[in-house]
C-alpha positions in Angstrom: 17.0 -49.3 -37.3 16.6 -45.8 -38.6 13.3 -44.9 -40.1 11.5 -41.8 -41.1 8.1 -41.5 -39.7 5.4 -38.9 -39.5 4.4 -38.2 -35.8 0.7 -37.6 -35.6 -0.4 -35.1 -33.0 -3.2 -32.5 -32.7 -3.0 -29.1 -31.3 -5.5 -27.6 -28.8 -7.5 -26.2 -31.7 -7.9 -29.7 -33.1 -6.0 -29.1 -36.4 -3.0 -31.2 -37.4 0.1 -28.9 -37.6 2.8 -29.3 -40.2 5.6 -31.1 -38.4 9.0 -31.9 -40.0 9.8 -35.6 -39.8 12.9 -36.4 -37.7 15.0 -39.4 -37.2 13.9 -42.3 -35.0 16.6 -44.4 -33.2 15.2 -47.5 -31.7 15.3 -51.2 -31.2 12.5 -53.4 -32.5 9.6 -51.7 -34.4 9.8 -48.1 -35.4 6.7 -46.7 -33.9 5.1 -43.3 -34.6 3.2 -43.0 -31.4 -0.2 -43.8 -33.0 -0.5 -46.9 -30.9 -0.3 -44.7 -27.8 -2.7 -41.9 -28.9 -5.1 -43.9 -31.1 -5.8 -47.1 -29.2 -6.3 -50.2 -31.5 -4.2 -48.9 -34.5 -1.2 -51.0 -33.5 -2.7 -54.1 -32.1 0.5 -56.0 -32.5 2.4 -53.9 -30.2 2.7 -55.5 -26.8 3.5 -53.7 -23.5 6.1 -56.2 -22.7 8.3 -55.2 -25.8 11.3 -53.5 -24.5 12.2 -50.4 -26.6 14.1 -47.2 -26.4 12.5 -44.6 -28.7 13.3 -41.0 -29.3 11.2 -38.9 -31.6 12.0 -35.2 -31.8 9.6 -33.0 -33.8 9.9 -29.3 -34.5 7.4 -26.7 -35.8 7.9 -25.0 -39.1 10.3 -22.1 -38.4 12.2 -19.9 -40.8 15.4 -18.0 -40.1 15.0 -14.2 -40.6 18.3 -12.7 -39.5 21.5 -13.3 -37.5 22.3 -10.3 -35.3 25.9 -9.6 -34.4 26.7 -8.2 -30.9 29.7 -6.8 -29.1 30.6 -8.2 -25.7 33.3 -7.3 -23.1 34.3 -5.1 -20.2 34.3 -2.0 -22.3 30.6 -2.1 -22.8 29.3 -2.4 -19.3 28.6 1.4 -19.3 26.2 0.8 -22.2 24.3 -2.1 -20.6 24.6 -3.9 -17.2 25.3 -7.2 -19.0 28.3 -5.9 -20.9 26.6 -6.6 -24.2 26.0 -4.0 -27.0 24.4 -4.2 -30.4 27.0 -3.7 -33.1 26.2 -1.3 -35.9 25.8 -4.2 -38.4 23.5 -5.9 -35.8 21.3 -2.8 -35.7 21.0 -2.9 -39.5 20.0 -6.5 -39.4 17.3 -5.8 -36.9 15.9 -2.9 -39.0 15.7 -5.1 -42.0 14.0 -7.9 -40.0 11.3 -5.5 -38.7 9.8 -5.2 -42.2 9.4 -8.9 -42.4 8.0 -9.1 -38.9 5.3 -6.5 -39.7 4.2 -8.7 -42.6 3.7 -11.7 -40.3 2.0 -10.3 -37.2 0.5 -13.6 -36.0 3.8 -15.5 -36.1 5.9 -15.8 -33.0 9.5 -14.3 -32.9 12.1 -16.7 -31.6 15.3 -15.1 -30.4 18.1 -17.6 -29.7 21.0 -16.0 -28.0 24.5 -17.5 -28.6 28.0 -16.7 -27.2 31.5 -17.7 -28.0 32.8 -21.2 -27.0 32.6 -24.9 -27.8 29.9 -27.3 -26.9 31.9 -28.9 -24.1 32.5 -25.4 -22.6 28.8 -24.6 -22.3 27.3 -24.1 -18.8 24.6 -22.2 -17.0 26.5 -18.9 -17.0 27.1 -18.9 -20.9 23.4 -19.7 -21.4 22.4 -16.8 -19.2 24.7 -14.6 -21.2 23.0 -15.7 -24.4 19.6 -15.0 -22.9 20.6 -11.5 -21.9 21.7 -11.0 -25.5 18.3 -12.2 -26.8 16.6 -9.8 -24.2 18.6 -6.9 -25.5 17.3 -7.6 -29.0 13.8 -7.9 -27.7 14.0 -4.5 -25.9 15.0 -3.0 -29.3 12.3 -4.7 -31.3 9.6 -3.5 -28.7 11.0 0.0 -28.9 10.6 -0.1 -32.7 6.9 -1.0 -32.4 7.0 -4.8 -33.1 3.8 -6.3 -31.8 4.5 -10.1 -32.4 4.9 -12.4 -29.4 8.6 -12.7 -28.6 10.3 -15.7 -27.0 13.9 -15.4 -25.8 16.1 -18.5 -25.3 19.7 -18.6 -24.2 21.7 -21.4 -25.9 25.2 -20.4 -24.7 27.9 -22.0 -26.8 26.0 -25.2 -27.7 26.1 -24.3 -31.4 29.5 -22.7 -31.6 28.1 -19.6 -33.5 29.9 -16.9 -31.5 28.4 -13.7 -30.1 25.1 -13.4 -32.0 21.3 -13.7 -31.8 19.4 -15.7 -34.4 15.9 -14.3 -35.1 13.4 -16.8 -36.5 9.7 -16.7 -37.2 7.6 -19.7 -35.9 4.2 -20.6 -37.4 1.2 -19.5 -35.3 -0.2 -23.0 -34.6 3.1 -24.4 -33.3 3.2 -25.2 -29.5 5.9 -22.9 -28.2 7.3 -25.6 -25.9 8.3 -27.7 -29.0 11.0 -25.1 -30.1 14.2 -26.9 -30.1 17.6 -25.1 -30.1 19.3 -24.5 -33.4 22.6 -26.3 -34.0 24.0 -29.7 -34.7 22.1 -32.8 -33.5 24.6 -33.6 -30.8 23.8 -30.2 -29.2 20.1 -31.2 -28.8 18.9 -31.8 -25.2 19.1 -35.5 -24.2 15.6 -36.9 -23.8 15.0 -38.6 -20.6 14.7 -42.5 -21.0 12.7 -44.6 -18.6 11.5 -48.2 -18.5 7.8 -48.9 -18.8 4.9 -47.6 -21.0 5.6 -45.1 -23.8 4.6 -41.6 -22.6 4.2 -38.2 -24.1 7.0 -36.0 -22.6 6.9 -32.6 -21.1 8.2 -31.1 -24.3 5.4 -31.4 -26.9 6.4 -33.5 -29.8 8.8 -35.8 -27.9 7.9 -39.5 -27.3 9.9 -40.7 -24.4 10.0 -44.1 -22.8 10.7 -44.2 -19.1 13.7 -45.9 -17.9 14.3 -46.6 -14.2 11.7 -45.9 -11.5 12.5 -43.2 -9.0 14.3 -44.3 -6.0 11.8 -44.8 -3.1 12.2 -42.4 -0.3 13.3 -44.0 3.0 10.4 -45.1 5.1 11.8 -43.9 8.4 14.4 -41.5 9.6 15.5 -42.1 13.3 16.1 -38.5 14.3 12.9 -37.1 12.7 9.9 -39.0 14.0 6.7 -37.7 12.4 4.2 -36.7 15.2 0.5 -37.7 15.1 -1.2 -35.1 12.9 -4.8 -36.4 13.3 -7.2 -33.8 14.3 -4.8 -30.8 13.9 -5.7 -27.8 11.7 -3.5 -26.6 8.9 -2.4 -23.7 11.1 -1.3 -26.1 13.8 0.4 -28.4 11.3 2.4 -25.7 9.5 4.9 -25.0 12.4 5.4 -28.8 12.8 6.3 -29.0 9.1 8.6 -26.0 9.3 10.4 -27.6 12.3 10.8 -30.9 10.5 12.1 -29.2 7.3 14.7 -27.4 9.5 15.7 -30.8 11.1 16.0 -32.4 7.7 18.1 -29.5 6.3 20.2 -28.3 9.3 21.7 -25.5 7.3 18.3 -24.4 6.0 18.8 -25.5 2.4 21.0 -27.3 -0.2 24.5 -26.1 -1.0 25.8 -25.9 -4.6 29.2 -25.6 -6.3 30.0 -22.3 -7.9 28.5 -21.6 -11.3 26.7 -24.9 -11.1 23.1 -25.8 -10.8 23.4 -29.6 -10.5 22.7 -31.1 -7.0 25.8 -32.8 -5.7 25.6 -36.5 -5.0 26.7 -35.8 -1.4 23.5 -33.7 -0.9 21.1 -36.5 -2.1 20.7 -37.9 1.5 19.5 -34.4 2.5 17.0 -34.5 -0.4 15.7 -37.9 0.7 15.3 -36.7 4.3 13.2 -33.8 2.9 11.1 -36.3 0.9 10.5 -38.3 4.0 9.1 -35.3 5.8 6.9 -34.1 2.8 5.3 -37.5 2.5 3.5 -36.9 5.8 2.2 -33.5 4.6 0.9 -34.1 1.1 -1.4 -31.1 1.0 1.2 -28.4 2.0 3.3 -26.5 -0.4 7.0 -25.9 -0.6 9.1 -22.9 -1.5 12.5 -23.3 -3.1 14.4 -20.0 -3.1 17.6 -20.1 -5.2 20.6 -17.9 -4.4 24.0 -17.2 -5.9 27.3 -15.9 -4.5 28.0 -12.2 -4.4 26.9 -8.8 -3.0 23.3 -7.6 -3.4 24.5 -4.7 -5.5 26.2 -7.1 -7.9 23.1 -9.0 -8.7 22.6 -9.5 -12.5 20.3 -11.4 -14.7 22.7 -14.3 -15.1 22.9 -14.7 -11.3 19.1 -14.7 -11.0 18.8 -17.3 -13.9 21.5 -19.5 -12.2 19.6 -19.2 -8.8 16.3 -20.1 -10.5 17.9 -23.1 -12.2 19.2 -24.3 -8.7 15.6 -24.0 -7.3 14.3 -26.0 -10.3 17.0 -28.5 -9.9 15.9 -29.3 -6.4 12.3 -29.4 -7.5 13.2 -31.9 -10.2 15.1 -34.0 -7.7 12.0 -34.1 -5.4 9.7 -35.0 -8.2 12.0 -37.9 -9.2 11.8 -39.1 -5.6 8.0 -39.1 -5.8 7.1 -35.8 -4.1 3.7 -34.5 -5.3 3.5 -31.4 -3.2 3.0 -28.1 -4.9 6.4 -26.3 -5.2 7.1 -22.6 -6.0 10.5 -21.8 -7.3 12.2 -18.4 -7.4 15.8 -17.2 -8.1 17.0 -14.2 -6.0 20.6 -14.3 -7.4 22.8 -12.5 -5.0 20.2 -10.0 -3.8 20.1 -11.4 -0.3 23.7 -12.3 -0.1 23.0 -16.0 0.8 25.7 -17.6 -1.3 25.4 -20.7 -3.5 22.4 -22.5 -2.1 18.6 -23.2 -2.3 16.7 -22.5 0.9 13.5 -24.4 1.6 10.4 -23.3 3.6 6.9 -24.7 4.1 3.8 -23.0 2.8 0.2 -23.4 3.6 -2.0 -25.5 1.3 -2.7 -23.5 -1.9 -0.1 -20.9 -1.3 2.5 -22.4 -3.7 -0.1 -22.3 -6.5 -1.1 -18.6 -6.0 -0.4 -16.0 -8.6 2.2 -14.2 -6.5 3.7 -17.3 -5.0 7.2 -16.3 -6.0 6.8 -12.9 -4.4 5.6 -14.3 -1.1 9.0 -16.0 -0.7 10.6 -12.7 0.1 9.0 -12.5 3.6 10.5 -15.9 4.5 14.0 -15.4 3.2 15.3 -12.2 4.9 15.8 -13.4 8.4 19.2 -13.4 10.2 20.5 -10.5 8.1 22.5 -7.6 9.7 21.2 -4.1 9.4 23.7 -3.3 6.6 22.9 -6.5 4.8 19.2 -5.7 5.1 19.8 -2.2 3.7 21.7 -3.5 0.7 19.2 -6.3 0.0 16.2 -4.0 0.3 17.7 -1.4 -2.0 18.6 -4.1 -4.6 15.2 -5.8 -4.4 13.4 -2.4 -4.8 15.6 -1.5 -7.7 14.8 -4.9 -9.5 11.1 -4.6 -8.7 10.8 -1.1 -10.2 12.9 -1.9 -13.3 9.9 -3.9 -14.4 8.2 -0.6 -15.2 5.9 1.8 -13.3 3.8 3.6 -15.9 1.5 6.6 -15.4 -1.1 8.2 -17.5 0.5 11.3 -19.4 0.6 14.3 -17.2 -1.3 12.5 -14.5 -0.6 10.5 -11.3 -2.8 7.6 -12.3 -0.9 4.3 -12.3 -1.6 2.3 -15.5 -3.1 -1.2 -15.2 -0.1 -2.8 -16.8 2.0 -1.6 -13.7 -0.2 -3.6 -11.3 2.4 -6.5 -11.1 5.2 -4.0 -10.4 3.2 -2.5 -7.5 2.5 -6.0 -6.0 6.2 -6.9 -6.3 7.3 -3.8 -4.5 4.6 -4.4 -1.8 5.9 -7.9 -1.2 9.5 -6.5 -0.9 8.4 -4.0 1.7 6.4 -6.6 3.6 9.6 -8.6 3.9 11.3 -5.6 5.6 8.4 -4.2 7.7 10.6 -2.2 10.1 12.2 -0.1 7.5 11.4 3.5 6.5 11.9 4.0 2.7 12.0 7.1 0.5 9.8 7.3 -2.6 11.1 9.8 -5.1 9.1 10.8 -8.2 10.7 12.1 -11.4 9.3 13.4 -14.7 10.5 13.7 -18.3 12.7 16.5 -19.3 16.2 18.0 -18.9 17.4 19.4 -15.6 17.3 23.0 -16.8 13.6 22.5 -17.7 12.5 21.7 -14.2 9.7 23.8 -12.8 7.0 23.9 -10.1 4.5 22.1 -12.2 7.0 19.1 -12.8 8.0 19.1 -9.1 4.3 18.8 -8.2 3.5 16.1 -10.7 6.5 14.0 -9.6 5.5 14.4 -5.9 1.9 13.3 -6.6 3.1 10.3 -8.5 5.2 9.2 -5.7 2.3 9.7 -3.3 0.1 7.7 -5.8 2.5 4.7 -5.5 2.5 5.1 -1.7 -1.3 4.9 -1.7 -1.3 1.9 -4.0 1.2 0.1 -1.6 -0.9 0.9 1.4 -3.9 -0.7 -0.5 -1.7 -3.9 -0.8 -1.3 -3.9 3.0 2.1 -2.2 3.3 2.7 -0.8 6.8 6.2 0.7 6.2 6.7 4.4 6.6 7.1 5.8 3.1 8.5 9.3 2.7 7.5 10.9 -0.6 9.5 13.6 -2.5 9.2 15.1 -6.0 12.3 16.1 -8.0 10.6 17.0 -11.3 13.2 16.6 -14.0 16.0 18.0 -11.9 18.1 14.9 -12.1 17.2 14.0 -15.7 16.1 10.5 -15.0 12.9 10.6 -17.1 9.5 9.4 -15.9 10.1 7.0 -13.1 9.8 6.5 -9.3 12.8 5.4 -7.3 12.7 3.9 -3.8 15.5 3.2 -1.3 15.9 2.3 2.3 16.4 5.1 4.8 16.5 3.8 8.4 14.8 0.9 10.2 12.5 1.6 13.2 14.7 1.2 16.3 13.8 -1.7 18.5 13.3 -0.3 21.9 14.1 -2.7 24.7 12.1 -1.5 27.7 13.6 -2.8 31.0 11.7 -3.8 34.1 11.9 -0.8 36.5 9.7 -2.2 39.2 12.5 -2.5 41.8 13.9 0.9 41.3 13.4 4.0 43.5 11.3 6.9 42.2 14.3 9.0 41.1 16.0 6.0 39.5 12.9 5.1 37.7 12.5 8.7 36.4 16.0 8.8 35.2 15.7 5.5 33.4 12.5 6.6 31.6 14.1 9.9 30.6 17.0 7.9 29.1 14.6 5.8 27.1 12.9 8.8 25.7 16.2 10.5 24.8 17.1 7.3 23.0 13.8 7.2 21.1 14.1 10.9 20.1 17.7 10.7 19.2 17.1 10.6 15.4 14.9 13.8 15.5 12.1 14.8 13.3 12.7 16.8 10.1 10.0 19.5 10.2 9.7 21.7 7.2 10.9 25.2 7.8 8.4 27.3 9.7 5.9 24.4 9.7 4.6 22.4 12.6 2.9 19.6 10.6 4.4 16.2 11.4 6.2 14.8 8.3 5.4 11.1 7.3 9.0 10.2 8.0 8.4 10.8 11.7 5.7 8.1 12.1 8.3 5.4 13.0 9.7 7.6 15.7 6.2 8.3 17.0 5.5 4.6 17.3 8.7 4.1 19.4 7.8 7.0 21.7 4.2 5.7 22.1 5.6 2.3 23.0 7.7 3.7 25.8 4.8 5.8 27.2 2.4 2.8 27.1 4.9 0.9 29.3 4.5 3.5 32.0 0.8 4.5 31.9 0.9 6.1 35.4 3.6 8.7 34.5 3.0 12.2 33.2 5.4 13.9 30.7 6.7 17.3 29.6 7.0 17.6 25.8 9.3 20.5 24.8 9.5 21.9 21.4 12.6 23.8 20.3 13.5 26.0 17.4 16.6 27.1 15.6 18.5 30.1 16.8 20.5 31.5 19.8 18.8 32.4 23.1 19.2 36.1 22.2 17.1 35.6 19.0 14.2 33.9 20.8 10.8 35.6 20.2 7.1 34.9 20.3 7.0 33.4 16.8 9.6 30.9 17.7 7.8 29.9 20.9 4.5 29.4 19.0 6.2 27.4 16.3 8.0 25.1 18.8 4.8 24.7 20.8 2.8 23.7 17.7 5.4 21.1 16.9 5.2 19.7 20.3 1.4 19.6 20.1 1.6 17.8 16.7 3.8 15.0 18.3 1.5 14.8 21.3 -1.6 14.3 19.0 0.3 11.6 16.9 1.4 9.7 20.0 -2.2 9.7 21.4 -3.4 8.2 18.1 -0.9 5.3 18.7 -2.7 4.5 21.9 -0.6 6.3 24.6 -3.1 8.0 27.0 -0.6 9.5 29.4 -0.9 13.1 30.6 1.4 15.2 28.5 2.2 18.9 29.0 3.4 20.7 25.9 5.8 23.6 26.1 7.2 25.8 23.4 10.7 27.0 24.3 11.6 28.5 21.0 15.3 29.1 20.9 15.6 29.9 24.6 18.0 27.0 25.3 19.8 27.1 22.0 19.2 23.4 21.3 18.3 23.8 17.7 15.1 22.5 16.0 14.1 19.4 17.9 12.0 17.9 20.7 12.7 16.8 24.2 10.5 14.6 26.5 10.9 14.3 30.2 9.0 12.8 33.1 7.2 15.7 34.9 6.3 15.7 38.6 2.8 16.3 39.9 3.5 19.8 41.1 4.9 21.0 37.8 2.0 19.5 36.0 -0.6 21.2 38.2 1.1 24.5 37.8 0.4 24.4 34.0 -3.2 23.5 34.3 -6.1 25.6 35.4 -7.1 24.7 39.0 -10.8 24.2 39.7 -11.8 25.2 43.2 -14.1 23.3 45.5 -17.5 24.9 44.9 -19.6 22.9 47.3 -22.2 25.0 48.9 -21.9 27.9 46.5 -24.9 29.5 45.0 -25.5 29.3 41.3 -24.7 33.1 40.9 -21.4 32.5 42.7 -20.6 29.5 40.6 -21.4 31.4 37.4 -18.9 34.2 38.5 -16.2 31.6 39.2 -16.9 30.0 35.8 -16.5 33.2 33.9 -13.2 33.9 35.8 -11.8 30.5 34.9 -12.8 30.9 31.2 -11.2 34.3 31.1 -8.0 32.9 32.6 -7.9 29.9 30.3 -8.3 32.2 27.2 -5.9 34.9 28.6 -3.1 34.0 26.1 -5.5 34.2 23.2 -5.9 31.9 20.2 -3.6 33.0 17.4 -5.5 32.1 14.2 -3.7 32.3 10.9 -4.9 35.3 8.7 -8.2 34.4 7.1 -8.2 30.9 8.6 -10.6 29.3 11.0 -8.4 26.3 11.9 -7.5 26.2 15.6 -3.6 26.3 15.7 -1.8 23.5 17.5 0.0 26.1 19.6 -3.4 26.9 21.3 -4.3 23.3 22.3 -3.3 24.0 25.9 -6.1 26.7 26.0 -8.5 24.2 24.5 -7.8 21.6 27.1 -8.0 24.0 30.0 -11.4 25.3 28.7 -12.6 21.7 28.3 -11.5 20.9 31.8 -13.4 23.9 33.2 -16.6 23.1 31.3 -16.6 19.5 32.5 -16.8 20.8 36.1 -19.7 23.2 35.1 -21.8 21.0 32.8 -25.1 22.6 33.9 -24.4 26.1 32.4 -25.2 27.3 28.9 -22.3 29.2 27.3 -21.8 31.7 24.6 -18.7 31.5 22.4 -18.0 34.8 20.6 -15.6 35.1 17.7 -14.0 38.4 16.8 -12.0 39.6 13.8 -9.4 42.3 13.2 -10.6 45.7 12.2 -12.5 48.8 13.3 -16.3 48.8 14.0 -16.9 50.8 11.0 -15.2 48.2 8.8 -17.5 45.4 9.9 -19.1 43.4 7.1 -20.7 39.9 6.3 -17.3 38.4 5.5 -15.8 39.3 8.9 -18.9 38.0 10.7 -18.7 34.7 8.8 -15.0 34.3 9.5 -15.4 35.1 13.3 -18.3 32.7 13.5 -16.2 30.0 11.8 -13.5 30.5 14.4 -15.9 30.3 17.2 -17.4 27.1 15.8 -14.0 25.6 15.2 -13.0 26.3 18.9 -16.2 24.8 20.1 -15.5 21.7 18.0 -12.0 21.4 19.5 -13.3 21.8 23.1 -16.0 19.1 22.5 -13.3 16.8 21.2 -11.5 17.1 24.5 -14.4 15.7 26.4 -16.7 18.6 27.2 -19.6 16.9 25.4 -22.3 17.6 27.9 -22.2 21.5 27.6 -24.5 23.6 25.5 -22.4 26.1 23.7 -23.9 28.7 21.3 -21.5 30.3 18.8 -21.8 33.9 17.5 -19.6 35.7 15.0 -19.3 39.4 15.8 -16.8 40.3 13.2 -15.1 43.6 14.2 -18.3 45.0 15.6 -16.7 45.6 19.1 -13.1 46.3 17.8 -11.4 43.6 20.0 -9.1 42.3 17.2 -8.7 38.6 16.5 -9.7 36.8 19.6 -12.3 34.5 21.2 -14.5 35.1 24.2 -16.4 32.5 26.2 -18.8 33.2 29.1 -22.1 32.1 30.6 -25.1 33.0 28.5 -28.0 34.7 30.1 -31.4 32.9 29.6 -32.4 35.2 26.8 -29.1 34.7 24.9 -29.4 30.9 25.5 -32.9 30.8 24.1 -32.2 33.3 21.3 -33.1 31.7 18.0 -34.3 28.5 19.7 -37.8 27.3 18.7 -40.3 26.4 21.4 -41.5 22.8 20.9 -45.1 22.5 22.2 -46.2 19.2 24.0 -47.6 17.0 21.2 -48.6 14.1 23.4 -52.4 14.8 23.1 -52.4 15.4 19.4 -53.5 12.9 16.7 -50.8 11.5 14.4 -52.0 13.8 11.6 -51.7 16.9 13.9 -48.3 15.8 15.1 -47.2 15.5 11.5 -48.4 19.0 10.7 -46.6 20.3 13.8 -43.3 18.6 12.8 -43.4 20.0 9.3 -44.2 23.5 10.7 -41.2 23.3 13.1 -38.9 22.1 10.5 -40.0 24.9 8.2 -39.4 27.6 10.8 -35.9 26.1 11.7 -34.8 26.3 8.0 -36.3 29.7 7.5 -34.2 31.1 10.4 -31.0 29.3 9.3 -30.8 28.2 5.7 -28.3 25.3 5.2 -25.6 26.5 2.9 -22.6 24.6 1.4 -19.2 25.4 0.1 -19.3 26.3 -3.6 -19.7 23.3 -5.8 -19.1 21.1 -2.8 -21.1 18.8 -0.5 -19.3 20.2 2.6 -21.7 22.0 4.9 -20.5 25.5 5.9 -19.6 25.7 9.6 -21.8 28.7 10.1 -24.9 26.6 9.9 -23.9 24.2 12.8 -26.5 25.8 15.0 -29.2 25.2 12.4 -28.2 21.5 12.2 -28.3 21.3 16.0 -31.8 22.8 16.0 -33.1 20.4 13.4 -31.7 17.5 15.5 -33.5 18.8 18.6 -36.8 18.9 16.8 -36.5 15.5 15.1 -35.7 13.9 18.5 -39.1 15.1 19.8 -40.8 13.2 17.0 -39.0 9.9 16.8 -41.9 7.9 15.2 -41.9 9.9 11.9 -39.9 9.2 8.8 -38.5 12.3 7.2 -37.5 13.3 3.7 -34.4 15.4 3.1 -34.4 17.1 -0.3 -31.3 18.8 -1.7 -31.6 21.7 -4.3 -29.1 23.7 -6.3 -28.9 27.0 -8.0 -30.4 27.4 -11.5 -33.6 27.5 -13.5 -35.7 24.4 -14.0 -34.7 24.3 -17.7 -31.1 24.1 -16.7 -31.5 20.9 -14.7 -29.2 18.1 -15.6 -27.6 14.9 -14.2 -24.7 16.7 -12.6 -27.0 19.1 -10.6 -29.2 16.1 -9.5 -26.1 14.2 -8.3 -24.7 17.3 -6.4 -28.1 17.9 -4.7 -28.4 14.3 -3.7 -24.9 14.3 -2.2 -25.7 17.5 -0.2 -28.9 16.0 1.2 -26.8 13.0 2.3 -24.3 15.3 4.0 -27.1 16.8 6.1 -28.4 13.3 7.0 -24.8 12.4 8.1 -24.5 15.6 10.3 -27.9 14.8 11.9 -26.9 11.2 12.6 -23.7 12.4 14.3 -25.9 14.4 16.7 -27.8 11.3 17.7 -30.8 11.5 15.3 -32.1 7.9 14.8 -34.9 8.6 12.3 -35.3 7.0 9.0 -34.1 9.8 6.8 -34.6 9.4 3.0 -32.5 11.6 0.8 -33.3 12.9 -2.6 -31.6 15.2 -5.1 -33.9 17.5 -7.1 -31.2 19.6 -8.7 -32.7 22.9 -9.9 -35.9 21.2 -11.1 -38.1 23.4 -8.7 -36.0 26.6 -9.1 -35.6 27.0 -5.2 -31.9 27.8 -5.4 -29.2 26.3 -3.1 -31.2 24.9 -0.1 -32.4 21.9 1.7 -36.0 21.0 2.4 -37.1 18.6 5.1 -40.7 17.3 5.8 -42.4 14.2 7.2 -43.4 11.5 4.9 -44.9 8.1 5.5 -42.3 6.0 3.6 -43.3 3.0 1.5 -40.7 1.5 -0.8 -37.8 4.0 -0.9 -37.3 3.2 -4.7 -40.7 4.8 -5.5 -40.9 8.3 -6.9 -40.7 11.1 -4.3 -43.9 13.0 -3.5 -44.0 16.6 -4.5 -45.1 17.8 -1.1 -45.7 16.7 2.4 -48.6 14.3 2.9 -51.3 14.7 5.4 -51.9 18.3 4.6 -48.6 19.6 6.1 -46.7 22.1 4.1 -43.2 21.1 3.2 -40.4 23.1 4.8 -39.1 25.8 2.5 
């Protein structure tokens, strides 16, 4: 019988929506579903009555426009799908926008259609229809439409030709109730089952189950399930992965071309998989769909087809009774896997995670060749970045809405962890408008993406570059694969002779350095692209920890063009590689040499095993001084220091940074000082100029250079030496150089406060003494900072050391460290308070690095006291640190000025 009924249902908000009545086809009574959802209303209905009922309900929906489109090979230049909005279609969209703006709360439904008959419809045609709908959606968003937009691909089910139907759907209508437009026979067939009447997945459809799912086999002979009792999830996961592989020997389920239906011949494989999953009900499953084709040929329709295949396998498993969590994703042809769905196990909860579909990448890239990996990586990066990476205007700040894009790119790179990738930033503008500012902006945007990826746990080497608008690509970031880190197979050399072992190691190093390092012209800094090569070299060196190596730097040019500048540049590059290799954990002895262009090898590096004699020849030799007097040892020490610094330290003009080309001198000085740890030393810095030209700036620069050299020497292990730094400027007229020699007792004690014995004093007297010493130390050397910065100037390092020496003599006292800034008390504000607080904390950090273990409370006073830029320190018996700071030192001690 055919009856018209009103299906009663309630939305989440509790209000009854306006539903249009549909036809009911059934046998027996024509029910409306009320007996199911309102118990007791139909008491006459019995569960044993056999019925087949189908009720289809649809929300109120009005057609706004029908948009015509062009489709064909001629339009692939306009859009990757080969679809283009016709001129009349654009006019239809513009007219529709006015109506959409009048109904901002209504949902826009875009139904994509393409030529063909109902019987010709398939997954491919439906994906074409969806791409057509997506094209209209992009246009609407570009025109400022703010309604929610839903796109559906209906293919040729309605026989409407190449067009997109634009409709408005009432706000309260559940979106899952939207049924495709077209004749009734084109509507999806509602699944029929035997048993109780149930409310289907599509809201508004009452379906009655037909047959029960076929029960999975209870036993499979070749896949016995092991005893899992007492095993952790981490121990059970590899067992599940092994069983899944045995259930699906090819790793997945194969499909026919352009088809997403599981073949009947593959159902036994599905049931084998069901048998395995029943033993692991808490674990998740990933179904990764693939389509035939090359990675570069991947299109939306292929991704949709691959997704449908994954969902088809999920549906088949559900019908067989599988209740595990399942994550489905469609890669299309991005990984070149062909027509299949690959299946892998997931830990409990992983399949339900927000980024579950992204996690699949790491488990579906195995067994690809290098070229296949390159093509797949490039395609996946392109697809991930097409989702949009947005920055704040004229800034390198990534917008929040691009967070999902960053996560997707991160998961792609995690799937290819051995690859080095380039990251190129671009800005808006025409190629002829490119300038330095645009180049810099595009570069920092690329670096911002690299930093965001590193925060996501990406370990790949990412090489950043900025092109400004030179390529006219607009504001975007592009990424592509460069080269994978080479897998270095290190053989066992234990049975070889010394010469054979040496030759084999040299061959390994030549292979590791074959790709070379792209240094910037006239720069010795290691570029990020070299980090992969550094890791390979470090792996070779760590395999032979007893061997010493010679690291040669080379520069461009012929042997006749070699000069001191080329030798320094090549030596600095060798030192940069040495430092990077050591950071990777290779602690071998390495001798760096700058050959310049002497051998005509071009810009590059060479690494060789060095014998003991050659290594000793490059190092300063410490004689045996047993039985020597202190005066004789002092003379030898001064001679060794002079020899070590004979080549000089070539600082850059107006710079205090120790150049890498002088690291050999630093190491030799450190080696000497380790053998003479009981001597106090003086490190003098000198600047270029005549004695009459000496001034405070030259003294400051020379002092900074002496302090920087001292820091470098201490970093090489000479930590037990007492080195005092002095900046002479051009007072002596020695030019830019450093001198180091034994300090006489007067020089060693110059500026050093004498700390009296306080053991017999009361606590109050000790506190007064501590405050008096702190005051004197800060009077002799005021702590200064870089302008508008919290960085302590290097010239006050001796003052910090003196404060540390004083505090260590009074370990039982808590000390307050107050920061002050320039300005009058009336000018004090939050910014000055914050700056002075940060400066006080910088002093505390510097003291702690020198071994001060006191309880140091920091406070920022800004310019409230009008003391100028300084730091005060005084003893204070601390209570609750959150209490207001005292204005002076308690116990009668005067605060340090």
